Structures are given as C-alpha cells and as structure tokens.
N, C-alpha and C positions, 0 to 999 in steps of 0.2 A: 511298412514299407522303407526301402533304402534311398533314402532323399539324393544318393550319389547315382542310382541307378534307375533313372525313370524309364516305366514300360513303354514300350511303341504303342499300346492302347491303353488308353484308360480302362481302369478297372469299375469304377461308375462314373455317371454325367447324371450331373444337376443342372435344373431350370431355376431361374427367378426371375423376380422382378428389379430390375434396374432402378434404386430409388434416389441416388446421390454421388458426387464424386468428391472424397476426401479433400481437405485441404490443410494438411500437414505443411506442405511444402510453403503457405504461408508464413509460417515460423522461422523457418529458414530466412523467407524473404524480406523479413522485417526484423533479422536480428540486430543486435546491438553491437556486435563487432564490427559491421559496415555502416553503419547509421551514422551519420553527419555529427549530431549532437546529440550529446549522452551526459550525464553527471554520474554522481555515486548510487544516488538513490531513484535511476532509471529504472522504471518497472519490465522486468522482463516482458519479450513480447508474447510469449504464451498466456500468461497471466492476464497481461492486457486483452489480448482477443477474446479469453474466457468473460473478463468485465464486461466489454461490447455487446457480449451476445447474452448476456445474461440481464443488461438492459435493454434488449431486444431491437439493436440499434440497427435499423434499415434506411433505406435512401432517400433523402431530402429532411430527415430528424436534425434537430440543432442541441446538438450535445456540447454540454456542459463541466467543467473541472473545475474548481475552484479552489483549488489546492496543484495546480497545473506543473512547478515544477518545470522539470524539459519536456515532456507534452509526450511520455508514450501512452498514456491513454487516447488522446487525441488521434495519433498515429493509428490506431486500431480502429476507433469509431470510425475514422475518414475511412478505413479497409471497405466497411460495412455502407458506404455512401451517407455517412451522418457529417452535417455542416458542422467546423469545431470550433469552438471558443474557449478560454481558460482564463484565469486570473490566478497571481501569486503575489504574496508580500514582498519577496525577493526579488527586488529591483537589478541586483546584478547578475541572477541566474536568468531572467527573461533578457537582459540584454547581452546574453553570452559572455560577459567580463568574469563569473568564475573560473577558480584556477582548473585547467583541464585534468579531465580524469584518465586519459590514455597513456600509458608508460612513455609513448615517443613523443608528447608534448609536454616539456617540461616548464616553460615558463608561460606561455598564453595561448590562449585559443585563437580561431584563424576568425579574420573581421567577418567571414557570413554564416558562422553558427547561430542559430536561432531554430527554434520550433516550426518557424515558415519553411525555414530550408530543409528541414525533415521533411515535410510536407510535398514541396517541390520534388526531393530524391524520389516519395514514391507514387508520382503523379497526381497528387490529392490536392493542390495548389491551389484550385478553383472552389474547395471545399472549408478552406481555412478561413473562418471569421477575421479573429484575432484574437490578441494574450494581451491584458492588462496589467499594471501592477496595481494592487489592491489587499486590502485586509477582509477577509473572509468575517472577520467578527464586526466589519463594519459596512454590511452591502450598500452598494454604490445604484443598484438597478431600481429601475421605475418598477410599483408594487403590481403594475399590469403584463411586466416582462415576464413571457414563458417558454420553457423549455422542454421537450420530450424526455430527455434522460438527463441524470447529471450520475456520472462515473467519476468517483477519486478515491486518491489514497493519500490521507496526511500523514504524513512520514512522522513518526514519533520517537525522538530519541533518549531513552532512557538515562542517558549521562546529561547531555545537553537539555536546557527548559526549551520548550516550543514558546514562540514569543508573538503578541499580538501587538499594533499600536495602543498605547496608552502612557498615564504617566503616574506615579505615586504622589506628585506634589501636585498642586493647585497652582497656576499663576497663568498669567493673559500674558500674548507673544505680542509685542507691538509690531505696528505695519512697517517697519523698515525691516525688520528683521524675517516678517512673514513668508517673504517669495523665497529667500535660501533657506527654510525652516526645514530642519530634519527630525520627523518626527520621532519622540521617544518612545521605549515597547518595555514591554512587562511581561511575566509568564501567563500564558495560556494555556491552562490547564486541561486535562483529557475530557472531563464533563463537560467544560465547558464551550470546547470543541465542537463534540457531537451536539449538544444543545441546540449552537447555533446553525449547524449544520442541519439538521432534521427541520428548525423554525424555516430558516432557506428556504428547504427544499420543499416544504409545504405550502409555503407562497409561490413558488418561482415552479414547479413544475406544475404539467397539463394534468387534470385527471385521469389518471391510468398509467400517468411516466412512473421509470422505475430510478430508484437509488440504491446503487450501488458501490460499497463502500468498502475498506478493512477496517477492524479493531482489534490491537492487542488483548490479550488475553494470558491469566496465570493457569497453567491448565488444571494443577490438582485442586485450583479453587472453582475452577467453572461451573456455573451454571444458569441456562437459559437467560433466569430472569436477572440478571445480572448485563445483558445487553442492552444498548439505548431503546428506547421504544418511543412513539408519538400517536395520539390519536388518531391521525388521517393516515397511518401506513401500517400496511399489513405485511408481514414477512413471508415471503414467498420461496426462500433459500438461506442456508446456515452453512458455510463448508468450513472446514480447517485445514491449514497448513504447518505443519507441527515445524518451528524455527530451532528450540533446543530442547533439552530434557525437560524442563518444567515452563518453557514459553511458549506460544504459538499466537496465530492471527486468524480471525473467521471472518470470510466474505459476506458479507450483510447484502441479501439483495431484498427491496424493501416496495410494494407497489403502492401506489396513492388512492386510496379509494375513496377522499371526502376532503372537502375544501375547509380551510382553518377556520375557527371561529374566532372572534376578535378578542384578544385578549385583554383580561381587566389590567389596570396600573400594577406592576409587581408581580405579577404572576408569570409563572415559567413551568415549561413541562418537565418533568420527573423526567431524571438522566440517572440512571441507577449502574452508572460506571464505574468500577472500582478503581484504587488508586494503584495503577498499575508501575510505575515508576519505585515506591515504594515497596510493592509486594516483589518486584524485580530483583532490589538488593538486598530483601530478605531472604527469598528461595535462593538466590545466589550464592548468599553468604553461610547457610546452611547445607547446599550440595557442597559448596567446597569443602564445607568443615569434615562431610561423610566422606568426600571422596578421599580425605587426607588419613580420617581413624582409617577406612580401610586398607589405604595404601599401605599405615602404620601397622596394623592387623596382616597383612598380608606379610608383611617382613620379618614380623615377630613369630611368626608362624613357621617360614624358611629359616630363619636362625636354629630355633626348637630343634626341625626335621633334620638338619646341618651337626646340631651339637648330638642329636640321638642317634646317628648314624655312626658319629666318631666316637661315642660311649660304644655299641655295637663293635666297632672295630679295634679299638682298646683291649674289650674282655674277650674277643676272641684270639688276639695275639698273646694275651696273658694265659690261656689256657692251654696253649702250645707250648 
C-alpha cells in the first residue's frame, strides 16, 4: 500500500485488547537539555528509567543511590512513585558548587541548582527525602535501616583514580584541628567498590528488594563468571551497552533472596572483578597499534597501485 495515498475504506479491520499506554514521552519530559541541575556524568533519562523499571520501583518505595552524583536516578525513581535519598563523597557536587557543564554558563552555577530543585521541577519535591555527603566505603546508616531498592552507577574513570576516605599514614588528629579537618583520600579500586556495595545492599535491602548497578568490562575478555556475586543475591538480568570497539558496560539486576550471615573477622565476599583500568589501557594501546598498522598497509597498497598504473602507462607509451 502506498502510504501517501490512503484508501477511503480500510482493507482490513483488526480488533484487540488495549493493554497499556506507552510512556516514551517521559524521556522527553525528563530530558537533560531542560533539567535545572546536571553534570558531566548525569545519567541519560532513558537509561535512568530503565534502571528504575528493573528495580520494580512503585509508589511508596524508599529508593537509595549511594553514589548519587547529580541525582538522575533519583529523578527516574521518583517518577514511578519512589521516595528517594542518596549519598556521595563529592561535597561540591551535592552543594551545586562544581564547574557548570553547560556552555552558556562559563563561570559558576546558579544559586538554586541542586537535586532538590530537580525534584521540584518535575513536581516530585514531596518525594525527596535527602542527600548527604558520605563515603560509601564507610556506611553511616543504622544496621536496622532498610530500603526497597538500590539503584546506582558508580562512575569509573580509567584516567583518574576513584577515591575513598583514607590515609597511607598513621597519625592522630588533635582536638584543636579536628573541627576543621578535611579527611585525606586514597585510591578506591573497582573490586573494593563492588565488594562494599554488595555488602551494603545485603544488609540494608529488604527481602526481595533489588540492586541495579552498572559495571565496566573489556568485551574480548568478558565471561559471566567475572561479574561480582554475593550469596544473598541472585542475578535477574544482565544487559550490555556497547561503549567502544573493545569496552562496554553491563547493567546488572540482582534480587535479594536471603539475609546475610554474620561474617567472621577478616572474611570477605569474593569479587572476581577484572582490573578494568589496566585492561583498558592494554587493549586501547593494542587497538591503536593495529589501526596504525592497517593505515600503513593501506597507504603502501595505494602507493604500489599508483606505481603499477604508472608503469603500465609508461609501457604503453613506449610501444607507440
């Protein structure tokens, strides 16, 4: 049928049951282009909504993001009726004091830029519980504190080391300096990040609650046994988002099916997470070398073809 010439009478009539309305308009509604407070690492609204759906967020749920950043995941969770809270180690980010990411704002952010303002923008201010400055490696919550869902994306930059509060030196801070003391930081490895996250989720998620998180991987070396695991969780879904030729990240959805047993001193959950940073540079260098080699080979083949054509022309001229 020609779509430009619709017939006056339909060829066929189909009857069906109306199951649900689509919600793709929500992606436009939550667009980062019109959002008040964003950063370089703000999660795309479509992916944020996917994560909230994977976590089965529904009205009245308490949803936590322990690496909240600019709060994109909280916005998505609040859309489905969740009451949201988060934490992050970045004081400047949570207080809207970081360098603005929009081209129009070259020097500083507006005074009211915050996660709370984002919730107000979408009419969800009453679902905002709070965000606090805290280190995910040193949880401050009571052991009895429970949430319905944990959705998070710990941004992992292979160029810059991820940090947590700590020190390589052992020293005592005097009472005089304690009030104004700014804690030092040490490197926070990928394996330790997920070990702490799973341990935290096992303790603070309700039974049947879901943990939804991303993990970076090198595609050529990927196998499912390299994913982080925990005896309290079962893997429900494992989806891939391709980033480059040799890297991607996987969205893991895990459901809590048992309470954690009390750990013995010095014990830890096994986290077979690959060293993404080392492999990122290793395969990146190999990819660049291969690309350079292919370019050199193509150039050499081109020059040989040109030389051969020139020889044929010279030979043809001499025969005449």
